[in-house]
BAGU-14430 format. One record per residue: x, y, z of N, C-alpha, C in turn; residue in three letters. Coordinates in pm, 1 decimal. Layout:
# residues N
<r n_u="X" n_v="Y" n_w="Z" ca_u="X" ca_v="Y" ca_w="Z" c_u="X" c_v="Y" c_w="Z" aa="ala"/>
...
***
This chain:
# residues 112
<r n_u="10161.7" n_v="15105.3" n_w="12216.4" ca_u="10241.7" ca_v="14998.6" ca_w="12302.0" c_u="10351.4" c_v="14941.7" c_w="12214.2" aa="met"/>
<r n_u="10453.9" n_v="14940.4" n_w="12271.7" ca_u="10575.5" ca_v="14868.6" ca_w="12206.2" c_u="10580.0" c_v="14723.4" c_w="12267.5" aa="leu"/>
<r n_u="10587.2" n_v="14616.7" n_w="12187.9" ca_u="10616.9" ca_v="14495.5" ca_w="12236.0" c_u="10768.3" c_v="14436.2" c_w="12185.9" aa="tyr"/>
<r n_u="10828.5" n_v="14370.3" n_w="12259.5" ca_u="10949.3" ca_v="14291.5" ca_w="12214.0" c_u="10947.9" c_v="14148.3" c_w="12184.4" aa="val"/>
<r n_u="10971.1" n_v="14113.6" n_w="12080.2" ca_u="10954.0" ca_v="13977.1" ca_w="12039.5" c_u="11031.2" c_v="13878.4" c_w="12125.5" aa="val"/>
<r n_u="10974.8" n_v="13797.0" n_w="12185.4" ca_u="11045.4" ca_v="13669.6" ca_w="12264.3" c_u="11083.5" c_v="13554.3" c_w="12175.6" aa="lys"/>
<r n_u="11172.0" n_v="13467.9" n_w="12237.5" ca_u="11180.3" ca_v="13343.0" ca_w="12166.1" c_u="11067.6" c_v="13266.6" c_w="12147.6" aa="ser"/>
<r n_u="11029.0" n_v="13188.8" n_w="12051.7" ca_u="10894.7" ca_v="13113.7" ca_w="12035.2" c_u="10753.2" c_v="13205.2" c_w="11983.6" aa="gly"/>
<r n_u="10790.2" n_v="13328.6" n_w="12017.5" ca_u="10682.7" ca_v="13422.6" ca_w="11974.4" c_u="10624.9" c_v="13389.4" c_w="11822.8" aa="asp"/>
<r n_u="10504.8" n_v="13400.4" n_w="11762.6" ca_u="10455.9" ca_v="13425.8" ca_w="11646.3" c_u="10357.2" c_v="13538.2" c_w="11662.7" aa="thr"/>
<r n_u="10312.9" n_v="13609.7" n_w="11536.3" ca_u="10234.7" ca_v="13704.6" ca_w="11534.4" c_u="10106.2" c_v="13671.0" c_w="11577.5" aa="leu"/>
<r n_u="10063.0" n_v="13563.8" n_w="11549.6" ca_u="9931.4" ca_v="13518.1" ca_w="11586.0" c_u="9914.9" c_v="13490.3" c_w="11763.1" aa="ala"/>
<r n_u="10030.1" n_v="13444.0" n_w="11813.9" ca_u="10030.8" ca_v="13434.6" ca_w="11935.4" c_u="10045.5" c_v="13571.1" c_w="12028.0" aa="gly"/>
<r n_u="10117.9" n_v="13656.0" n_w="11955.9" ca_u="10128.5" ca_v="13783.9" ca_w="12023.0" c_u="10002.4" c_v="13869.6" c_w="12018.4" aa="ile"/>
<r n_u="9917.7" n_v="13841.2" n_w="11885.3" ca_u="9787.9" ca_v="13912.6" ca_w="11870.8" c_u="9704.5" c_v="13860.9" c_w="11986.0" aa="ala"/>
<r n_u="9707.4" n_v="13731.7" n_w="12000.9" ca_u="9608.7" ca_v="13670.8" ca_w="12078.8" c_u="9631.5" c_v="13715.7" c_w="12236.8" aa="ala"/>
<r n_u="9743.1" n_v="13721.7" n_w="12264.1" ca_u="9794.3" ca_v="13757.4" ca_w="12402.0" c_u="9768.3" c_v="13885.2" c_w="12435.0" aa="arg"/>
<r n_u="9768.9" n_v="13996.3" n_w="12321.2" ca_u="9747.2" ca_v="14136.0" ca_w="12354.6" c_u="9629.5" c_v="14190.6" c_w="12308.6" aa="leu"/>
<r n_u="9542.8" n_v="14115.8" n_w="12267.8" ca_u="9395.2" ca_v="14118.1" ca_w="12228.0" c_u="9420.4" c_v="14216.3" c_w="12092.6" aa="gly"/>
<r n_u="9489.4" n_v="14181.1" n_w="12002.2" ca_u="9483.5" ca_v="14265.7" ca_w="11883.6" c_u="9471.6" c_v="14134.3" c_w="11744.0" aa="thr"/>
<r n_u="9499.4" n_v="14202.8" n_w="11652.4" ca_u="9496.8" ca_v="14113.1" ca_w="11525.9" c_u="9624.7" c_v="14076.1" c_w="11448.7" aa="thr"/>
<r n_u="9674.6" n_v="13982.2" n_w="11385.8" ca_u="9773.3" ca_v="13985.1" ca_w="11301.1" c_u="9787.5" c_v="14094.6" c_w="11202.6" aa="val"/>
<r n_u="9665.1" n_v="14134.3" n_w="11138.3" ca_u="9664.3" ca_v="14214.8" ca_w="11029.7" c_u="9686.3" c_v="14359.9" c_w="11099.6" aa="gly"/>
<r n_u="9631.7" n_v="14385.4" n_w="11211.1" ca_u="9655.5" ca_v="14507.9" ca_w="11282.8" c_u="9811.9" c_v="14523.5" c_w="11317.3" aa="gly"/>
<r n_u="9879.7" n_v="14429.3" n_w="11339.6" ca_u="10017.3" ca_v="14430.8" ca_w="11383.1" c_u="10107.7" c_v="14454.5" c_w="11251.4" aa="ile"/>
<r n_u="10065.2" n_v="14381.5" n_w="11152.1" ca_u="10117.1" ca_v="14404.4" ca_w="11002.8" c_u="10112.2" c_v="14549.7" c_w="10960.3" aa="leu"/>
<r n_u="9986.1" n_v="14585.6" n_w="10993.8" ca_u="9939.2" ca_v="14733.6" ca_w="10942.5" c_u="10046.0" c_v="14849.0" c_w="11021.3" aa="glu"/>
<r n_u="10092.3" n_v="14811.3" n_w="11134.2" ca_u="10154.2" ca_v="14905.6" ca_w="11224.0" c_u="10289.1" c_v="14890.2" c_w="11221.5" aa="ala"/>
<r n_u="10341.8" n_v="14806.0" n_w="11150.4" ca_u="10481.4" ca_v="14760.0" ca_w="11145.8" c_u="10535.1" c_v="14720.5" c_w="11009.8" aa="asn"/>
<r n_u="10657.1" n_v="14737.6" n_w="10970.5" ca_u="10708.7" ca_v="14676.7" ca_w="10848.7" c_u="10763.0" c_v="14556.0" c_w="10872.8" aa="val"/>
<r n_u="10694.2" n_v="14443.6" n_w="10839.2" ca_u="10695.0" ca_v="14336.8" ca_w="10836.8" c_u="10702.2" c_v="14257.3" c_w="10707.8" aa="ile"/>
<r n_u="10800.2" n_v="14244.7" n_w="10622.2" ca_u="10792.6" ca_v="14153.7" ca_w="10497.9" c_u="10760.2" c_v="14014.4" c_w="10475.3" aa="cys"/>
<r n_u="10786.7" n_v="13937.8" n_w="10592.2" ca_u="10758.0" ca_v="13803.9" ca_w="10605.1" c_u="10685.4" c_v="13795.2" c_w="10750.7" aa="asn"/>
<r n_u="10573.3" n_v="13786.5" n_w="10756.2" ca_u="10494.8" ca_v="13754.3" ca_w="10870.2" c_u="10527.1" c_v="13625.0" c_w="10937.0" aa="pro"/>
<r n_u="10586.5" n_v="13532.7" n_w="10863.1" ca_u="10641.3" ca_v="13412.8" ca_w="10948.3" c_u="10776.6" c_v="13424.8" c_w="10977.9" aa="asn"/>
<r n_u="10853.9" n_v="13533.3" n_w="10982.9" ca_u="10991.8" ca_v="13564.5" ca_w="11015.1" c_u="10979.0" c_v="13664.9" c_w="11101.1" aa="leu"/>
<r n_u="10974.7" n_v="13649.4" n_w="11249.1" ca_u="11003.5" ca_v="13755.5" ca_w="11332.8" c_u="11138.9" c_v="13705.4" c_w="11439.6" aa="ile"/>
<r n_u="11201.7" n_v="13796.8" n_w="11488.5" ca_u="11290.1" ca_v="13757.4" ca_w="11567.7" c_u="11315.6" c_v="13808.6" c_w="11709.6" aa="phe"/>
<r n_u="11377.0" n_v="13711.7" n_w="11825.7" ca_u="11366.7" ca_v="13764.7" ca_w="11935.8" c_u="11441.9" c_v="13903.3" c_w="11954.1" aa="pro"/>
<r n_u="11403.2" n_v="14005.2" n_w="12014.2" ca_u="11452.9" ca_v="14128.1" ca_w="12045.4" c_u="11393.6" c_v="14227.9" c_w="11951.6" aa="gly"/>
<r n_u="11325.9" n_v="14186.4" n_w="11866.2" ca_u="11268.6" ca_v="14272.9" ca_w="11766.2" c_u="11157.8" c_v="14358.5" c_w="11812.9" aa="gln"/>
<r n_u="11141.7" n_v="14510.9" n_w="11793.3" ca_u="11030.4" ca_v="14577.8" ca_w="11868.1" c_u="10925.4" c_v="14572.0" c_w="11773.1" aa="pro"/>
<r n_u="10797.5" n_v="14550.8" n_w="11811.0" ca_u="10684.4" ca_v="14573.0" ca_w="11739.4" c_u="10595.6" c_v="14671.4" c_w="11812.8" aa="leu"/>
<r n_u="10536.6" n_v="14780.9" n_w="11725.7" ca_u="10422.9" ca_v="14839.2" ca_w="11765.0" c_u="10300.8" c_v="14768.8" c_w="11765.2" aa="ile"/>
<r n_u="10228.3" n_v="14773.2" n_w="11869.8" ca_u="10098.8" ca_v="14696.2" ca_w="11890.5" c_u="10003.0" c_v="14820.6" c_w="11863.4" aa="met"/>
<r n_u="9900.8" n_v="14787.4" n_w="11780.8" ca_u="9798.1" ca_v="14907.5" ca_w="11721.1" c_u="9710.4" c_v="14904.2" c_w="11847.6" aa="pro"/>
<r n_u="9663.5" n_v="15032.4" n_w="11875.0" ca_u="9582.8" ca_v="15060.8" ca_w="11965.3" c_u="9459.3" c_v="15161.7" c_w="11912.5" aa="asp"/>
<r n_u="9346.6" n_v="15096.6" n_w="11928.5" ca_u="9233.8" ca_v="15157.6" ca_w="11876.6" c_u="9209.6" c_v="15315.7" c_w="11949.7" aa="leu"/>
<r n_u="9212.6" n_v="15400.8" n_w="11844.5" ca_u="9190.5" ca_v="15526.3" ca_w="11912.0" c_u="9321.1" c_v="15626.9" c_w="11892.0" aa="gly"/>
<r n_u="9425.6" n_v="15557.1" n_w="11846.5" ca_u="9583.2" ca_v="15621.9" ca_w="11851.2" c_u="9608.1" c_v="15579.5" c_w="11737.0" aa="ile"/>
<r n_u="9638.9" n_v="15680.7" n_w="11642.7" ca_u="9679.5" ca_v="15666.9" ca_w="11497.2" c_u="9832.7" c_v="15698.6" c_w="11514.2" aa="asp"/>
<r n_u="9903.4" n_v="15602.4" n_w="11498.7" ca_u="10068.5" ca_v="15624.1" ca_w="11493.5" c_u="10097.0" c_v="15594.7" c_w="11374.1" aa="leu"/>
<r n_u="10212.4" n_v="15676.8" n_w="11323.6" ca_u="10283.3" ca_v="15628.4" ca_w="11202.2" c_u="10340.4" c_v="15469.0" c_w="11208.7" aa="pro"/>
<r n_u="10340.9" n_v="15440.0" n_w="11075.3" ca_u="10393.4" ca_v="15281.7" ca_w="11078.1" c_u="10544.6" c_v="15280.1" c_w="11136.1" aa="lys"/>
<r n_u="10579.6" n_v="15182.5" n_w="11203.3" ca_u="10702.2" ca_v="15212.2" ca_w="11248.5" c_u="10838.0" c_v="15204.5" c_w="11147.6" aa="ser"/>
<r n_u="10916.5" n_v="15268.2" n_w="11166.1" ca_u="11056.6" ca_v="15277.6" ca_w="11098.6" c_u="11038.4" c_v="15346.7" c_w="10955.1" aa="gly"/>
<r n_u="10950.3" n_v="15431.3" n_w="10947.6" ca_u="10932.8" ca_v="15498.9" ca_w="10828.9" c_u="11009.1" c_v="15628.4" c_w="10769.7" aa="val"/>
<r n_u="11042.4" n_v="15722.5" n_w="10857.4" ca_u="11067.0" ca_v="15831.1" ca_w="10820.7" c_u="11221.8" c_v="15882.3" c_w="10879.1" aa="tyr"/>
<r n_u="11323.5" n_v="15904.9" n_w="10802.5" ca_u="11313.1" ca_v="15882.2" ca_w="10657.4" c_u="11405.4" c_v="15750.7" c_w="10623.8" aa="pro"/>
<r n_u="11447.3" n_v="15697.2" n_w="10724.3" ca_u="11541.2" ca_v="15577.6" ca_w="10711.6" c_u="11488.2" c_v="15453.5" c_w="10770.4" aa="tyr"/>
<r n_u="11504.9" n_v="15322.7" n_w="10712.2" ca_u="11452.9" ca_v="15211.7" ca_w="10779.3" c_u="11577.5" c_v="15105.9" c_w="10783.2" aa="tyr"/>
<r n_u="11587.9" n_v="15033.1" n_w="10895.2" ca_u="11700.8" ca_v="14953.3" ca_w="10904.9" c_u="11658.3" c_v="14823.8" c_w="10873.0" aa="val"/>
<r n_u="11730.4" n_v="14775.4" n_w="10757.1" ca_u="11688.5" ca_v="14646.5" ca_w="10695.8" c_u="11706.5" c_v="14524.3" c_w="10788.4" aa="ile"/>
<r n_u="11602.4" n_v="14430.9" n_w="10806.6" ca_u="11599.0" ca_v="14310.2" ca_w="10889.8" c_u="11615.6" c_v="14182.4" c_w="10792.3" aa="leu"/>
<r n_u="11687.3" n_v="14073.3" n_w="10863.5" ca_u="11687.7" ca_v="13958.5" ca_w="10787.3" c_u="11543.9" c_v="13919.0" c_w="10708.3" aa="tyr"/>
<r n_u="11555.7" n_v="13891.8" n_w="10599.1" ca_u="11426.2" ca_v="13854.8" ca_w="10539.4" c_u="11374.6" c_v="13951.2" c_w="10448.8" aa="gly"/>
<r n_u="11403.9" n_v="14079.1" n_w="10465.9" ca_u="11331.9" ca_v="14178.4" ca_w="10400.0" c_u="11380.0" c_v="14181.8" c_w="10253.0" aa="asp"/>
<r n_u="11290.2" n_v="14221.9" n_w="10153.8" ca_u="11345.5" ca_v="14244.9" ca_w="10019.2" c_u="11312.9" c_v="14365.6" c_w="9963.3" aa="thr"/>
<r n_u="11394.0" n_v="14421.1" n_w="9879.7" ca_u="11359.0" ca_v="14566.9" ca_w="9829.5" c_u="11228.6" c_v="14562.8" c_w="9764.5" aa="leu"/>
<r n_u="11171.5" n_v="14460.4" n_w="9718.5" ca_u="11042.2" ca_v="14466.8" ca_w="9647.5" c_u="10953.3" c_v="14482.7" c_w="9772.7" aa="gly"/>
<r n_u="10938.8" n_v="14417.1" n_w="9880.6" ca_u="10850.8" ca_v="14427.1" ca_w="9982.0" c_u="10862.5" c_v="14565.4" c_w="10059.9" aa="cys"/>
<r n_u="10987.1" n_v="14622.8" n_w="10070.9" ca_u="11009.0" ca_v="14742.7" ca_w="10135.2" c_u="10968.9" c_v="14841.4" c_w="10057.5" aa="leu"/>
<r n_u="10966.9" n_v="14832.6" n_w="9912.7" ca_u="10925.4" ca_v="14929.5" ca_w="9831.0" c_u="10790.1" c_v="14940.4" c_w="9833.3" aa="ala"/>
<r n_u="10708.2" n_v="14829.0" n_w="9829.7" ca_u="10560.1" ca_v="14826.0" ca_w="9870.6" c_u="10508.8" c_v="14884.9" c_w="9979.1" aa="asn"/>
<r n_u="10600.2" n_v="14845.5" n_w="10089.3" ca_u="10551.4" ca_v="14912.8" ca_w="10219.3" c_u="10555.8" c_v="15057.6" c_w="10239.4" aa="gln"/>
<r n_u="10673.5" n_v="15135.1" n_w="10171.5" ca_u="10692.3" ca_v="15260.4" ca_w="10157.0" c_u="10650.8" c_v="15338.4" c_w="10047.2" aa="phe"/>
<r n_u="10556.0" n_v="15270.0" n_w="9955.0" ca_u="10484.5" ca_v="15338.4" ca_w="9847.0" c_u="10598.1" c_v="15403.5" c_w="9771.6" aa="ser"/>
<r n_u="10709.4" n_v="15310.9" n_w="9745.9" ca_u="10818.3" ca_v="15358.2" ca_w="9641.3" c_u="10826.3" c_v="15255.3" c_w="9555.4" aa="gln"/>
<r n_u="10910.3" n_v="15282.2" n_w="9431.2" ca_u="10920.4" ca_v="15166.8" ca_w="9333.8" c_u="11078.9" c_v="15104.4" c_w="9389.0" aa="ser"/>
<r n_u="11093.5" n_v="14975.7" n_w="9338.8" ca_u="11217.9" ca_v="14927.5" ca_w="9352.7" c_u="11328.7" c_v="15003.1" c_w="9268.8" aa="ile"/>
<r n_u="11296.9" n_v="15049.2" n_w="9161.5" ca_u="11406.1" ca_v="15130.6" ca_w="9099.7" c_u="11442.3" c_v="15267.5" c_w="9180.2" aa="val"/>
<r n_u="11348.1" n_v="15334.8" n_w="9238.8" ca_u="11370.4" ca_v="15458.7" ca_w="9305.9" c_u="11437.0" c_v="15446.2" c_w="9439.6" aa="ser"/>
<r n_u="11417.8" n_v="15332.9" n_w="9504.3" ca_u="11465.9" ca_v="15289.7" ca_w="9629.6" c_u="11613.3" c_v="15235.6" c_w="9596.5" aa="leu"/>
<r n_u="11631.3" n_v="15174.7" n_w="9506.4" ca_u="11780.2" ca_v="15121.2" ca_w="9458.3" c_u="11862.4" c_v="15247.6" c_w="9430.9" aa="ala"/>
<r n_u="11809.8" n_v="15346.5" n_w="9351.0" ca_u="11872.4" ca_v="15455.1" ca_w="9298.4" c_u="11909.9" c_v="15549.4" c_w="9390.3" aa="ala"/>
<r n_u="11804.9" n_v="15581.1" n_w="9522.9" ca_u="11841.3" ca_v="15659.3" ca_w="9629.8" c_u="11934.2" c_v="15610.9" c_w="9712.6" aa="ala"/>
<r n_u="11944.2" n_v="15478.2" n_w="9732.5" ca_u="12034.6" ca_v="15422.4" ca_w="9824.8" c_u="12151.2" c_v="15351.7" c_w="9746.4" aa="asn"/>
<r n_u="12181.5" n_v="15386.8" n_w="9616.5" ca_u="12305.8" ca_v="15360.9" ca_w="9542.7" c_u="12323.1" c_v="15185.8" c_w="9555.4" aa="gln"/>
<r n_u="12195.4" n_v="15126.5" n_w="9516.7" ca_u="12206.7" ca_v="14972.0" ca_w="9545.4" c_u="12228.3" c_v="14929.6" c_w="9368.6" aa="ile"/>
<r n_u="12314.2" n_v="14872.7" n_w="9362.4" ca_u="12335.5" ca_v="14829.5" ca_w="9221.8" c_u="12262.1" c_v="14686.8" c_w="9181.7" aa="arg"/>
<r n_u="12263.0" n_v="14618.6" n_w="9286.4" ca_u="12176.2" ca_v="14498.4" ca_w="9239.9" c_u="12050.8" c_v="14483.2" c_w="9331.7" aa="asp"/>
<r n_u="11930.1" n_v="14512.8" n_w="9304.8" ca_u="11816.1" ca_v="14508.0" ca_w="9389.9" c_u="11788.0" c_v="14384.1" c_w="9457.4" aa="pro"/>
<r n_u="11844.4" n_v="14263.0" n_w="9417.1" ca_u="11821.8" ca_v="14148.4" ca_w="9485.1" c_u="11928.0" c_v="14123.3" c_w="9582.7" aa="asn"/>
<r n_u="12009.9" n_v="14216.4" n_w="9635.6" ca_u="12122.6" ca_v="14202.4" ca_w="9730.4" c_u="12114.8" c_v="14307.1" c_w="9817.0" aa="gln"/>
<r n_u="12034.8" n_v="14314.4" n_w="9924.3" ca_u="12054.7" ca_v="14394.8" ca_w="10026.1" c_u="12085.5" c_v="14326.9" c_w="10168.9" aa="ile"/>
<r n_u="12129.6" n_v="14388.6" n_w="10267.7" ca_u="12201.4" ca_v="14350.9" ca_w="10378.5" c_u="12136.4" c_v="14380.2" c_w="10492.8" aa="phe"/>
<r n_u="12089.9" n_v="14295.6" n_w="10600.8" ca_u="12046.9" ca_v="14322.8" ca_w="10717.3" c_u="12126.2" c_v="14395.4" c_w="10804.3" aa="ala"/>
<r n_u="12065.6" n_v="14489.8" n_w="10881.0" ca_u="12167.0" ca_v="14604.7" ca_w="10940.7" c_u="12170.6" c_v="14709.2" c_w="10876.0" aa="gly"/>
<r n_u="12156.5" n_v="14717.7" n_w="10735.5" ca_u="12189.4" ca_v="14841.5" ca_w="10679.1" c_u="12080.2" c_v="14943.6" c_w="10655.4" aa="ser"/>
<r n_u="12116.2" n_v="15067.6" n_w="10660.5" ca_u="11998.7" ca_v="15174.2" ca_w="10660.1" c_u="11963.0" c_v="15193.4" c_w="10519.4" aa="glu"/>
<r n_u="11831.8" n_v="15216.0" n_w="10499.2" ca_u="11758.8" ca_v="15223.9" ca_w="10365.7" c_u="11699.6" c_v="15359.7" c_w="10384.5" aa="leu"/>
<r n_u="11745.2" n_v="15448.7" n_w="10283.9" ca_u="11642.2" ca_v="15576.9" ca_w="10275.5" c_u="11502.8" c_v="15550.2" c_w="10188.0" aa="leu"/>
<r n_u="11412.4" n_v="15564.1" n_w="10262.9" ca_u="11288.8" ca_v="15515.3" ca_w="10229.0" c_u="11176.8" c_v="15626.8" c_w="10173.5" aa="val"/>
<r n_u="11221.6" n_v="15755.7" n_w="10244.1" ca_u="11122.0" ca_v="15880.4" ca_w="10205.2" c_u="11217.9" c_v="15981.3" c_w="10144.1" aa="arg"/>
<r n_u="11187.6" n_v="16022.2" n_w="10038.9" ca_u="11257.3" ca_v="16115.6" ca_w="9957.4" c_u="11200.4" c_v="16280.8" c_w="9964.7" aa="phe"/>
<r n_u="11070.7" n_v="16286.4" n_w="9990.6" ca_u="11038.1" ca_v="16404.1" ca_w="9985.9" c_u="11065.3" c_v="16483.2" c_w="10138.9" aa="glu"/>
<r n_u="11079.7" n_v="16633.5" n_w="10136.4" ca_u="11121.8" ca_v="16678.0" ca_w="10231.4" c_u="10976.8" c_v="16717.4" c_w="10315.9" aa="gln"/>
<r n_u="10968.2" n_v="16706.7" n_w="10436.8" ca_u="10849.7" ca_v="16760.6" ca_w="10524.9" c_u="10830.6" c_v="16894.9" c_w="10529.7" aa="pro"/>
<r n_u="10684.6" n_v="16972.3" n_w="10508.9" ca_u="10680.4" ca_v="17079.2" ca_w="10515.9" c_u="10643.6" c_v="17152.9" c_w="10651.3" aa="asp"/>
<r n_u="10737.2" n_v="17230.8" n_w="10706.7" ca_u="10755.6" ca_v="17281.7" ca_w="10842.3" c_u="10631.3" c_v="17344.7" c_w="10863.1" aa="pro"/>
<r n_u="10550.6" n_v="17382.9" n_w="10767.7" ca_u="10427.5" ca_v="17481.9" ca_w="10816.2" c_u="10320.1" c_v="17394.5" c_w="10835.9" aa="ala"/>
<r n_u="10340.4" n_v="17253.3" n_w="10833.1" ca_u="10222.7" ca_v="17162.5" ca_w="10841.6" c_u="10227.9" c_v="17107.0" c_w="10987.4" aa="val"/>
***
């Protein structure tokens, strides 16, 4: 299920309203700062029995305000150095909301 954040929402409030947990929401989405969500931001709600891929993972991710390269590297099982190199980022401490970030470098195997 997709939920769109409304003004005044918190992850705890959303989780309680929709019968899930904050941990489940964090596991299903790329959220670097759980205290920083924005109205209009789409969130995948975890559903027991349905194994969905983490939101925004292949191969690009749109950077949100509050994201850091370190957090995104951790979320996507990459290193800061490899993300910076793949995206021609000279200063890993300076990324911009709204920019696309290549986060997956391997090519999918079409036979799988």
